[in-house]
C-alpha positions as CSV (number, residue, x, y, z in Angstrom):
1,M,-26.0,-70.6,-59.8
2,N,-25.9,-67.0,-58.5
3,P,-22.5,-65.6,-57.4
4,P,-22.1,-65.1,-53.7
5,S,-23.0,-61.6,-52.5
6,A,-20.1,-59.1,-51.9
7,A,-21.9,-57.3,-49.2
8,P,-20.8,-59.5,-46.3
9,Q,-17.2,-59.3,-47.4
10,E,-17.4,-55.5,-47.6
11,A,-19.0,-55.3,-44.2
12,A,-16.2,-57.3,-42.8
13,R,-13.4,-55.0,-43.9
14,P,-11.8,-53.2,-41.0
15,G,-12.5,-49.4,-41.0
16,P,-10.0,-46.7,-40.1
17,P,-8.9,-46.6,-36.5
18,H,-11.1,-44.4,-34.3
19,R,-9.5,-41.1,-33.3
20,P,-11.0,-38.9,-30.7
21,V,-11.9,-35.4,-32.0
22,A,-9.7,-32.8,-30.4
23,F,-11.5,-29.8,-28.9
24,L,-8.9,-27.5,-30.3
25,S,-6.1,-28.0,-32.8
26,S,-2.5,-27.5,-31.7
27,G,-2.3,-24.1,-33.4
28,S,-5.6,-23.0,-31.7
29,R,-4.3,-24.0,-28.3
30,Q,-1.1,-22.1,-28.9
31,A,-3.0,-19.0,-30.0
32,W,-5.2,-19.1,-26.9
33,A,-2.1,-19.5,-24.8
34,H,-0.7,-16.3,-26.3
35,V,-4.0,-14.6,-25.6
36,A,-3.9,-15.8,-22.0
37,L,-0.4,-14.4,-21.6
38,F,-1.5,-11.0,-22.9
39,A,-4.5,-11.0,-20.6
40,L,-2.4,-11.9,-17.6
41,A,0.2,-9.2,-18.2
42,V,-2.5,-6.5,-18.7
43,G,-4.8,-7.8,-16.0
44,Q,-2.2,-7.9,-13.3
45,R,-1.1,-4.3,-13.9
46,L,-4.7,-3.2,-14.2
47,V,-5.5,-4.6,-10.7
48,W,-2.4,-2.9,-9.3
49,L,-3.4,0.4,-11.0
50,L,-6.9,0.3,-9.7
51,T,-6.2,-0.8,-6.2
52,T,-2.9,0.8,-5.3
53,H,-1.9,3.9,-7.2
54,A,-5.0,5.5,-8.6
55,D,-4.1,9.0,-7.3
56,V,-0.6,9.5,-8.8
57,Q,-0.1,12.9,-10.5
58,F,1.1,12.9,-14.1
59,T,3.6,15.8,-14.1
60,G,6.7,14.3,-15.8
61,E,8.4,15.1,-19.1
62,G,6.4,12.5,-21.0
63,P,2.9,13.8,-19.9
64,R,4.0,17.4,-20.6
65,A,5.2,16.4,-24.1
66,I,1.9,14.7,-24.9
67,D,-0.1,17.7,-23.6
68,S,2.0,20.0,-25.8
69,L,1.3,17.9,-28.9
70,L,-2.4,18.0,-28.1
71,Q,-2.7,21.7,-27.2
72,R,-0.1,23.2,-29.6
73,G,0.8,20.5,-32.2
74,V,4.4,20.8,-31.2
75,L,6.6,18.5,-29.1
76,G,7.9,21.0,-26.6
77,W,7.2,22.7,-23.2
78,I,9.0,19.7,-21.6
79,F,10.3,21.7,-18.6
80,P,7.9,23.7,-16.4
81,E,9.5,27.1,-17.0
82,V,10.9,26.6,-20.5
83,P,8.5,27.4,-23.4
84,G,9.1,26.3,-26.9
85,P,10.0,23.2,-29.0
86,S,12.2,20.6,-27.6
87,A,14.4,17.7,-28.7
88,H,14.8,16.4,-25.1
89,L,12.6,13.4,-25.9
90,A,12.3,11.2,-29.0
91,P,9.1,12.1,-30.9
92,L,7.4,8.8,-31.8
93,W,6.0,7.6,-28.4
94,P,4.5,11.0,-27.4
95,A,3.0,11.3,-30.9
96,L,1.5,7.8,-30.7
97,V,-0.1,8.5,-27.3
98,A,-1.4,11.9,-28.5
99,G,-2.9,10.3,-31.6
100,L,-4.5,7.5,-29.5
101,T,-6.0,10.3,-27.3
102,R,-7.5,12.0,-30.4
103,I,-8.9,8.8,-31.8
104,T,-10.4,7.3,-28.6
105,G,-11.4,10.5,-26.8
106,L,-9.7,9.2,-23.7
107,H,-8.0,11.5,-21.2
108,P,-4.2,11.6,-22.2
109,E,-3.3,9.8,-19.0
110,R,-5.6,6.9,-19.7
111,A,-4.6,6.8,-23.4
112,G,-0.9,6.6,-22.3
113,Q,-1.7,3.8,-19.8
114,L,-3.7,1.9,-22.5
115,A,-0.7,2.2,-24.9
116,A,1.8,1.1,-22.3
117,L,-0.4,-1.9,-21.2
118,T,-0.7,-3.0,-24.8
119,A,3.0,-2.8,-25.3
120,L,3.6,-4.9,-22.1
121,G,1.1,-7.5,-23.1
122,L,2.5,-7.9,-26.5
123,T,6.0,-8.2,-25.0
124,A,4.9,-11.1,-22.8
125,T,3.2,-12.7,-25.8
126,L,6.2,-12.5,-28.1
127,L,8.7,-14.2,-25.7
128,P,7.6,-17.8,-26.6
129,V,8.0,-16.8,-30.3
130,L,11.5,-15.5,-29.8
131,A,12.4,-18.7,-27.9
132,R,11.3,-20.8,-30.8
133,R,13.2,-18.7,-33.2
134,L,16.4,-19.2,-31.2
135,G,15.9,-22.9,-31.0
136,F,15.3,-23.0,-27.2
137,P,12.9,-25.5,-25.7
138,P,9.3,-24.2,-26.0
139,R,8.8,-24.3,-22.3
140,V,11.5,-21.8,-21.8
141,G,9.7,-19.1,-23.7
142,W,6.4,-19.8,-21.9
143,V,8.0,-19.6,-18.5
144,A,9.7,-16.4,-19.4
145,G,6.4,-14.9,-20.7
146,L,4.6,-15.9,-17.5
147,W,7.4,-14.4,-15.4
148,L,7.2,-11.1,-17.3
149,A,3.4,-11.1,-17.1
150,L,3.1,-11.8,-13.3
151,C,6.3,-10.2,-11.9
152,P,6.4,-6.6,-12.9
153,L,9.4,-4.7,-11.5
154,Y,8.9,-1.4,-13.3
155,T,5.2,-0.7,-12.8
156,H,5.5,2.9,-11.9
157,S,7.5,3.8,-15.0
158,E,5.2,1.6,-17.1
159,L,2.0,3.3,-16.1
160,F,2.7,6.8,-14.8
161,D,5.9,8.3,-16.2
162,F,5.0,7.8,-19.9
163,V,8.7,7.1,-20.6
164,T,9.8,5.1,-23.6
165,Q,11.2,2.1,-21.8
166,P,8.0,-0.1,-22.2
167,P,7.6,0.4,-26.0
168,A,11.4,0.3,-26.4
169,G,11.4,-3.1,-24.8
170,L,8.7,-4.3,-27.2
171,A,10.5,-2.8,-30.2
172,L,13.7,-4.6,-29.2
173,L,11.8,-7.9,-28.9
174,V,10.0,-7.5,-32.2
175,L,13.2,-6.7,-34.0
176,A,15.0,-9.6,-32.3
177,T,12.1,-11.9,-33.3
178,V,12.2,-11.1,-37.0
179,L,16.0,-11.0,-37.2
180,P,17.3,-13.6,-39.7
181,W,19.4,-15.4,-37.0
182,Q,20.5,-18.4,-39.1
183,R,21.2,-16.7,-42.5
184,S,24.3,-15.3,-44.0
185,G,24.5,-11.9,-45.7
186,G,23.9,-13.4,-49.1
187,G,20.5,-14.7,-47.9
188,I,19.2,-11.2,-47.1
189,G,17.5,-9.7,-50.2
190,W,16.8,-6.1,-51.2
191,P,13.2,-6.2,-50.0
192,E,14.4,-7.2,-46.5
193,V,17.1,-4.4,-46.6
194,S,14.3,-1.9,-47.4
195,A,12.0,-3.2,-44.7
196,W,14.8,-3.2,-42.1
197,G,15.8,0.4,-43.1
198,L,12.3,1.6,-42.5
199,A,12.0,-0.4,-39.3
200,L,15.3,0.9,-37.9
201,G,14.4,4.5,-38.8
202,G,11.1,4.2,-37.0
203,A,12.8,2.6,-34.0
204,A,15.3,5.5,-33.9
205,L,12.4,7.9,-33.6
206,L,11.1,5.8,-30.7
207,E,14.4,5.5,-28.9
208,P,17.8,5.8,-30.6
209,I,19.5,3.0,-28.7
210,V,16.8,0.5,-29.9
211,A,17.7,1.3,-33.5
212,F,21.5,1.1,-32.8
213,T,21.2,-2.2,-31.0
214,A,19.0,-3.9,-33.6
215,G,21.0,-2.4,-36.4
216,L,24.3,-3.7,-34.9
217,A,22.8,-7.2,-34.5
218,L,21.6,-7.1,-38.2
219,V,24.9,-5.8,-39.5
220,Q,26.9,-8.6,-37.9
221,I,24.6,-11.1,-39.7
222,V,24.7,-9.3,-43.1
223,L,28.5,-9.0,-42.9
224,R,29.1,-12.7,-42.2
225,D,30.1,-13.3,-45.8
226,A,32.1,-9.9,-46.0
227,T,31.5,-9.4,-49.7
228,S,31.1,-6.1,-51.5
229,R,27.5,-6.9,-52.0
230,S,26.9,-7.2,-48.2
231,L,28.7,-4.0,-47.6
232,W,26.6,-2.2,-50.1
233,R,23.5,-3.5,-48.5
234,V,24.6,-2.2,-45.1
235,V,25.1,1.3,-46.7
236,C,21.7,1.2,-48.3
237,L,20.1,0.1,-45.1
238,G,21.6,3.1,-43.3
239,L,20.5,5.5,-46.0
240,I,16.9,4.3,-45.8
241,A,16.9,4.7,-42.0
242,G,18.4,8.2,-42.5
243,L,15.6,9.1,-44.8
244,V,13.1,8.1,-42.2
245,I,14.5,10.3,-39.5
246,S,15.4,13.2,-41.9
247,P,12.1,15.2,-41.3
248,W,12.9,15.2,-37.5
249,L,16.5,16.2,-38.2
250,V,15.3,19.2,-40.4
251,R,12.8,20.2,-37.7
252,N,15.4,20.3,-35.1
253,R,17.7,22.4,-37.3
254,T,15.0,24.9,-38.1
255,Q,13.3,25.2,-34.7
256,L,16.2,24.6,-32.3
257,G,19.1,25.8,-34.3
258,G,21.2,22.7,-34.3
259,W,21.7,19.4,-36.2
260,V,20.2,16.9,-33.7
261,P,19.4,13.5,-35.3
262,I,16.9,12.4,-32.6
263,R,17.6,13.7,-29.0
264,G,19.7,16.6,-27.8
265,N,20.0,15.7,-24.2
266,F,23.2,13.6,-23.9
267,G,25.3,16.5,-22.6
268,L,22.8,17.1,-19.8
269,E,22.5,13.4,-18.9
270,F,26.3,13.1,-18.9
271,A,26.6,16.2,-16.6
272,L,24.0,14.9,-14.2
273,G,26.2,11.9,-13.4
274,N,29.7,13.3,-13.7
275,Q,30.5,16.0,-11.3
276,P,31.9,16.3,-7.7
277,G,29.8,14.3,-5.3
278,A,28.4,12.0,-8.0
279,D,27.6,8.4,-6.9
280,G,26.5,6.8,-10.1
281,T,22.9,8.0,-10.0
282,A,21.8,11.5,-11.2
283,V,23.0,14.2,-8.8
284,R,19.9,16.2,-7.7
285,S,21.2,18.0,-4.6
286,A,20.1,21.6,-4.1
287,T,23.5,23.0,-5.2
288,A,24.4,20.5,-7.9
289,D,21.1,19.9,-9.7
290,L,21.6,20.8,-13.4
291,H,18.3,19.5,-14.7
292,P,15.9,22.3,-15.9
293,F,12.9,20.2,-14.9
294,T,13.6,20.5,-11.2
295,N,16.0,23.5,-10.9
296,P,14.5,26.9,-11.8
297,A,17.9,28.4,-12.2
298,A,18.8,25.8,-14.8
299,A,15.5,26.4,-16.5
300,Q,16.3,30.1,-16.7
301,R,19.6,29.3,-18.2
302,V,17.9,27.2,-20.9
303,V,15.6,30.1,-21.7
304,E,18.6,32.4,-22.1
305,V,20.8,30.2,-24.3
306,G,18.5,27.6,-25.7
307,E,18.0,23.9,-24.9
308,L,20.8,22.5,-27.2
309,A,23.3,25.2,-26.1
310,Y,22.6,24.5,-22.5
311,S,23.0,20.7,-22.9
312,R,26.3,21.2,-24.7
313,E,27.5,23.7,-22.1
314,V,27.0,21.5,-19.1
315,G,28.1,18.4,-21.0
316,R,31.4,20.2,-22.0
317,N,31.9,21.2,-18.3
318,A,31.4,17.6,-17.2
319,W,33.7,16.3,-19.8
320,Q,36.4,18.7,-18.7
321,W,35.9,17.5,-15.1
322,A,36.1,13.8,-16.3
323,V,39.4,14.5,-18.2
324,S,40.9,16.3,-15.2
325,H,39.8,13.5,-12.8
326,P,40.2,10.3,-14.8
327,A,40.4,8.1,-11.7
328,D,37.2,9.5,-10.4
329,F,35.5,9.1,-13.8
330,G,36.6,5.5,-14.2
331,Q,35.4,4.7,-10.7
332,L,32.0,6.2,-11.5
333,C,31.7,4.1,-14.6
334,L,32.5,1.0,-12.6
335,Q,30.0,2.1,-10.0
336,R,27.3,2.6,-12.6
337,A,28.0,-0.8,-14.1
338,R,27.5,-2.3,-10.6
339,L,24.3,-0.3,-10.0
340,Y,22.9,-1.4,-13.4
341,W,23.7,-5.1,-13.2
342,F,23.6,-5.6,-9.4
343,P,21.3,-2.8,-8.1
344,P,21.1,-2.4,-4.4
345,P,17.6,-2.7,-2.8
346,R,17.6,1.1,-2.2
347,L,17.2,1.7,-5.9
348,L,14.1,-0.6,-5.8
349,G,12.2,1.4,-3.2
350,S,13.4,2.2,0.3
351,G,11.5,0.7,3.2
352,R,9.6,-1.8,1.0
353,R,9.7,-5.4,2.0
354,S,9.7,-6.4,-1.7
355,A,12.9,-4.6,-2.4
356,W,15.2,-7.5,-1.4
357,P,13.4,-10.2,-3.5
358,R,13.3,-7.8,-6.5
359,A,17.0,-7.1,-6.1
360,M,17.8,-10.8,-5.9
361,L,15.7,-11.5,-9.0
362,L,17.7,-8.9,-10.9
363,W,21.0,-10.3,-9.6
364,S,19.9,-13.7,-10.8
365,C,19.1,-12.4,-14.2
366,T,22.5,-10.8,-14.4
367,L,24.2,-14.1,-13.5
368,A,22.1,-15.9,-16.1
369,V,22.9,-13.4,-18.8
370,G,26.6,-13.6,-18.1
371,W,26.6,-17.4,-18.1
372,Q,24.5,-17.9,-21.2
373,L,26.4,-15.3,-23.2
374,W,29.7,-16.8,-22.2
375,R,28.4,-20.2,-23.3
376,G,26.9,-18.8,-26.4
377,L,30.0,-17.0,-27.7
378,R,31.8,-20.3,-27.2
379,D,29.2,-22.8,-28.5
380,W,26.6,-21.0,-30.6
381,P,28.3,-17.9,-32.0
382,Q,25.7,-17.2,-34.7
383,R,22.7,-17.1,-32.4
384,R,24.3,-15.8,-29.2
385,A,26.5,-13.1,-30.6
386,G,23.3,-11.3,-31.7
387,L,21.7,-12.0,-28.3
388,A,24.7,-10.6,-26.5
389,I,24.2,-7.4,-28.5
390,F,20.5,-7.2,-27.5
391,C,21.4,-7.7,-23.8
392,L,24.5,-5.6,-23.5
393,V,24.4,-2.7,-25.9
394,P,21.4,-0.9,-24.4
395,S,23.3,-0.6,-21.1
396,L,26.3,1.2,-22.6
397,P,25.1,4.9,-22.7
398,H,24.1,4.7,-19.0
399,L,27.5,3.5,-17.9
400,F,28.8,6.9,-18.9
401,T,25.9,9.1,-17.7
402,H,23.9,7.9,-14.7
403,I,21.7,5.0,-13.6
404,E,18.0,4.8,-12.8
405,L,16.2,1.5,-12.3
406,R,14.0,2.0,-15.3
407,Y,17.0,2.1,-17.7
408,R,17.2,-1.7,-17.5
409,Q,13.6,-2.3,-18.5
410,P,14.1,-2.5,-22.3
411,I,16.2,-5.7,-21.8
412,W,14.0,-7.2,-19.1
413,A,12.3,-9.7,-21.5
414,F,15.7,-10.9,-22.7
415,E,17.0,-11.3,-19.2
416,L,14.0,-13.4,-18.2
417,L,14.4,-15.6,-21.3
418,L,18.0,-16.4,-20.4
419,L,17.1,-16.9,-16.7
420,A,14.4,-19.4,-17.7
421,L,16.9,-21.1,-20.1
422,T,19.5,-21.4,-17.3
423,L,16.9,-22.8,-14.8
424,D,15.7,-25.2,-17.4
425,G,19.2,-26.5,-17.9
426,L,19.7,-26.9,-14.1
427,W,16.4,-28.8,-13.9
428,Q,17.5,-31.1,-16.7
429,M,20.8,-31.8,-14.9
430,A,19.1,-32.5,-11.7
431,A,16.6,-34.8,-13.4
432,A,19.3,-36.7,-15.2
433,R,21.5,-37.3,-12.1
434,G,22.2,-41.0,-11.8
435,E,21.1,-41.7,-15.4
436,P,23.4,-42.1,-18.5
437,P,24.4,-38.6,-19.7
438,P,21.9,-37.4,-22.4
439,D,22.7,-35.3,-25.4
440,R,23.8,-31.8,-24.5
441,Q,20.8,-29.6,-23.9
442,P,20.6,-25.9,-24.9
443,G,20.2,-24.7,-21.3
444,L,23.6,-25.4,-19.8
């Protein structure tokens, strides 16, 4: 008798459950979402550029520095009537734009706009990544990225002034994203110390306050264990950063006659905001304007004594005024803090209907930053102490000099992230009303 066939039994075995084939994996969807953020940030500003302000003249310090690098190979000729090298600006951003001009063959203005648009697009793209690194709900980072992409507040400085605020904001965000937030000093090895030294040196050549801010945030992590090994790593990190900026330091000594690590303009900026009649912004009246870019008499004085000597001269005079008028100086510092964190609509464009909504958005960001940092220092000191450094330290130099709206741009991404976090917490509280209290959420 033949044994029964096994085929019917095998055919009766249940197969694996059917799963629909996803069009894109989770990682692919996330990658495309980042691409979409980049495209939104760049596209929105391109539309604004092509339809609104196509005829703006490029005559500021940044365009002149780029032109000098292209024509003479020297960063200089910053002021219209002052020839020669200059340390008024940090060198990295003008050099990058000049290099992009050489490589692409674009006009310097278009190369600068391309570089700024790329920096802004990358800033929006990185916000969700930083939110994940900080342990925030993923939606918080995406909302903040969309906000930055679609609500530009600093478009003119982004696309026409060629100032360092857009790349400085990107550099701060990159350094914050790669910061080892959850680790102690013992977990940071020598390869990381070397990489951070190089990164901070490069950031200093872009904008000194970026390097100081990120370095301070890193040092407070490295020194958590407060051992001799962590102290030695901080010293080595500083030495490596110093080696990166040393060629620029030597250049300033040989060509300008003074030891200037990066920029030699602090005395001038201090004098612009601290003199009789100052109101917290830069004083540019016909009799009190000390800036050689707009005042031919000041430019002539720079030609006579040199850029560094002039900056030190007016800075020394302003300091003597501040010492002899401490109450006025203190009041000006408070006024500058108010202008920075609660800017009046007049700083956002007089006569523009969008000035009030923009001012209210900035005020909301200020309140969100204050609330989240107060909570963070109390509840999440490891994460939020570093975040407080990134939000607050870039403002400090301007509280002693003078305020312009664009000075707040480098921390704009961090502000939007904390605003989105606060609104997310409020939304969760509203949704949970009448239900048993859930576990505490990161937002509030």
